[in-house]
Structures are given as structure tokens and as C-alpha cells.
C-alpha positions as CSV (number, residue, x, y, z in Angstrom):
1,M,-4.7,-8.0,7.4
2,Q,-1.6,-9.4,5.7
3,T,0.4,-7.3,3.2
4,W,2.9,-8.3,0.5
5,V,5.1,-5.7,-1.2
6,K,7.5,-6.0,-4.1
7,N,9.2,-3.8,-6.6
8,V,8.3,-4.5,-10.2
9,K,8.9,-3.3,-13.7
10,V,5.4,-3.0,-15.1
11,R,4.5,-4.9,-18.2
12,K,1.5,-2.8,-19.1
13,P,0.3,0.6,-18.0
14,H,-1.3,0.9,-14.5
15,K,-2.8,3.7,-12.5
16,C,-0.8,4.7,-9.4
17,Y,-3.0,4.3,-6.4
18,G,-1.5,7.4,-4.6
19,C,-1.7,10.0,-7.4
20,L,-3.8,8.3,-10.2
21,N,-1.1,9.1,-12.8
22,T,-0.3,6.4,-15.3
23,I,2.7,4.2,-14.6
24,E,3.9,3.4,-18.1
25,K,5.1,0.0,-19.4
26,G,8.7,-0.5,-18.4
27,Q,8.7,1.8,-15.4
28,L,9.5,0.7,-11.9
29,A,6.7,0.6,-9.4
30,K,5.8,-0.8,-6.0
31,Y,3.2,-3.6,-6.2
32,V,1.2,-4.1,-3.0
33,T,-1.2,-7.0,-2.2
34,N,-3.4,-6.9,0.9
35,A,-5.4,-10.0,2.1
36,D,-8.1,-9.4,4.7
37,G,-10.8,-12.0,5.5
38,G,-10.6,-13.7,2.2
39,T,-10.6,-10.5,0.2
40,F,-7.5,-9.6,-1.8
41,L,-6.8,-6.1,-3.0
42,N,-3.8,-5.0,-5.0
43,S,-2.4,-1.7,-6.1
44,Y,0.6,-0.1,-7.9
45,W,2.4,2.9,-6.5
46,C,4.7,5.2,-8.6
47,K,8.2,6.0,-7.3
48,V,7.1,9.6,-6.5
49,C,4.2,8.6,-4.2
50,E,6.4,6.0,-2.6
51,A,9.1,8.6,-1.9
52,V,6.5,11.0,-0.4
53,I,5.2,8.2,1.9
54,Q,8.7,7.4,3.0
55,K,9.8,11.0,3.5
56,Y,6.8,11.9,5.6
57,D,6.5,8.6,7.5
58,L,3.0,8.1,6.2
59,Y,3.0,4.4,6.8
60,D,3.4,4.9,10.5
61,S,0.8,7.7,10.7
62,N,-1.9,5.9,8.7
63,D,-3.0,2.6,10.2
64,D,-6.2,2.5,8.1
65,G,-4.3,2.5,4.8
66,F,-4.8,5.0,2.0
67,D,-7.7,5.9,-0.2
68,M,-7.2,6.0,-4.0
69,G,-5.7,9.4,-5.0
70,E,-5.1,10.4,-1.4
71,I,-1.4,11.3,-1.7
72,I,-1.9,13.8,-4.5
73,E,-5.1,15.1,-3.0
74,N,-3.8,15.8,0.5
75,M,-0.2,16.6,-0.3
76,P,0.0,18.2,-3.8
77,E,2.9,20.6,-3.0
78,E,4.9,17.8,-1.4
79,W,4.2,15.5,-4.3
80,E,5.2,18.1,-6.9
81,E,8.4,18.9,-5.0
82,M,9.4,15.2,-4.8
83,R,8.6,14.8,-8.5
84,K,10.9,17.6,-9.4
85,E,13.7,16.2,-7.1
86,M,13.4,12.9,-8.8
87,E,13.7,14.1,-12.4
């Protein structure tokens, strides 16, 4: 699998893959594209989910990737704490 990541300012609302909240037009987000055997998948990640992933080194501990909504589902307290820190 090959992965491309870039930071973007979204031009229209998108759902965050990690928490399912809406990333509003004009907000910054991480845009991720994965290519695997001719299949391309892309996702948007809000800055809160990205900060949780970085803080808890979830990239290193999760070789299989993430399921949609997994960050908020599995780490609701950590997500809320990070959201409050980032306000």
C-alpha cells in the first residue's frame, strides 16, 4: 500500500474519518490518499483527531489502519481533552 498525505484548507464540508464530525469549509484538515492494488481510498482528518493520533503514537501501533469513527469511539475522553486543549 502506498500513502500520500497533505495538509489542506477544505473547500467544502467533509466528514472527519476519525470522529465523523464535519470539517467546515475553510478549516484546515489532513487529506490522506491510500493506493492498494489499483484501489484508491481517501479521507479527511480534523486537527483534533490528528493531534490524538500523534500524541498517542497511534500510527506506529496500528499497522492495519483505522476504521471510520474509530478515534472517537475508542478514545472519547482523550479526544475531548485534546479538543479542549486546542480551543
